[in-house]
N, C-alpha and C positions, 0 to 999 in steps of 0.2 A: 689696942694695937692690931689684933687679929682682924677685927671688924674693918679697920681702915685698909688692911691688906686685901681683904675680900672685896671691899667696895671699889678700890682702885684697880684691881687686877682681875675683875670678873667681866663676863659678857653673857650673852644669851645662851651660850653653850657650857657654862660652868666657870671654874677658875682658870686663870692664865698666870700661873706662878712663874716668877723669874727663876732661872736655873740656880741662882745663888742661894735662894731660900727654899726651893722645892726639896722636900725630903727624898723624893724619887725624881731623878733628872731624866730617866729614860725607862721605858718598859718594853720588853721583848715579848711579842705575842706570837705564840705558836698557833698557826691557823688550823692544823689538823693534828690528830692524836696518832701519829705514826712514829716509829722509832727514829727514822732518818731526820724528820723535822725536829723532833725533840732534842736529838743530839746536836744538830746544827744550832738550835736556839740556845742550848746550854753552852756551847763553845763560844757563841757570840757574847753571851752574858759574861763569861770569864774574860774575854778580851776587853770588854767595856770596863769591867772592874779593874783590870790591869792598867787601863788608860786613865783611871781616876774618876770614872763616871759612876754616880750612885744609880744603880739600875736594878730592876726586878724582872723576874721571868714569870709570865702568866701562861700556864699550861692547862687552865680550866676549860678543857674542850667539851665538858658536859653542858656548859652554857654557850649560847650562840655567839658567834664572832662579833656581830654588831652590838650586842649587849655589853661585851667586854670592852670594846673600843669606846663606847659611850661612857662606861663606868670610869675608865682612866681619864677620859677627856673632862668629865665633871670634877675629878680630883685635881686637875690642873697640871698633870705631868707634861713637861715641855716637849718631849719627843716620844713618839710611839713607833717602834720598829716591828714590822710585820714580816714573818717568814713562814712560807708554806711550801708544799710540794712543787708547785709551778715555779716558785722563786728559786728553789734548789736546782731544778732542771736548767734554768737560765743562769745560775750562779749569781743571783742578785738578792737584795732585800729592798723593801719599801719603807721609807721613813716618812712619817707624818709629823709636821711641825704644828704645835698647838697655837703658837702666836700668829702665824700667817695662814694657817689652815691649808698649806700646800703639801703636796706629796712629792718626794724625791726618790728616784730609783737609783741605787748604788750597787756596785759589785760587792759581793760578800767579803772579799779580801781587804777592801778599802773602807768598809763600814766602820769598824772599830776605831780607825785612825781619823775618820772624818767627823764622827759624832761629837767629840768633845768641843769642836769649834762651831758647830751649828747653832746652838742656842744663844751664843754671844754675838751673833751677827747683828748689825745695826737694825733697830726697829723703832717704831714710833713710840714716844713715851706715853705711859698710861694717862697722864693728866690731859694731854691734848686729845686723845681718843675719847675720853669720857666727857669732857667739857663740850665738844662739838656735838656729840650725840645727845647729851642732856639738853642743850639749848634748843635743839630741833624738836624735842618732845614736850617742851613747856608750852602750855596754852593758857590763855586768859579766859576764864569762864564768863559768859555774857552777863550774868547777874553781877559779878564783881566789877565788870567794866562799866555798868550802868549806875553804880552807886555814886552819890555826890562826893566830891573831894578826891576821887580816885582817877 
């Protein structure tokens, strides 16, 4: 069962879990290790939990930001919410969708209300994504093509 989920919901960048089965629906990433950023990230996490979103807070600033984003992407978390000092100055957060790989910039006050509806937006079913890509990658080997009866 798990193998089928991984096979049908994976791509070159890791898992792409549907929000209904993902253990973590959103991760809040603090870009820098300063008090203001960590407080804003914690507040956003609390607002997401109140909205019914299974979310985690990643404050491991001892690791590089790129490494942390890659780690959550490989795990298949549907939404990544990035918040840093510049975002706080502009009163916004950046949301990265795992399924479409697009980034959305939202104001901080509307982020918690908007996030629960984002992963359920219409998207292409996994079967049609996988079948088209798989058919394009299948090749007939010249030796197999030259065998009699084939």
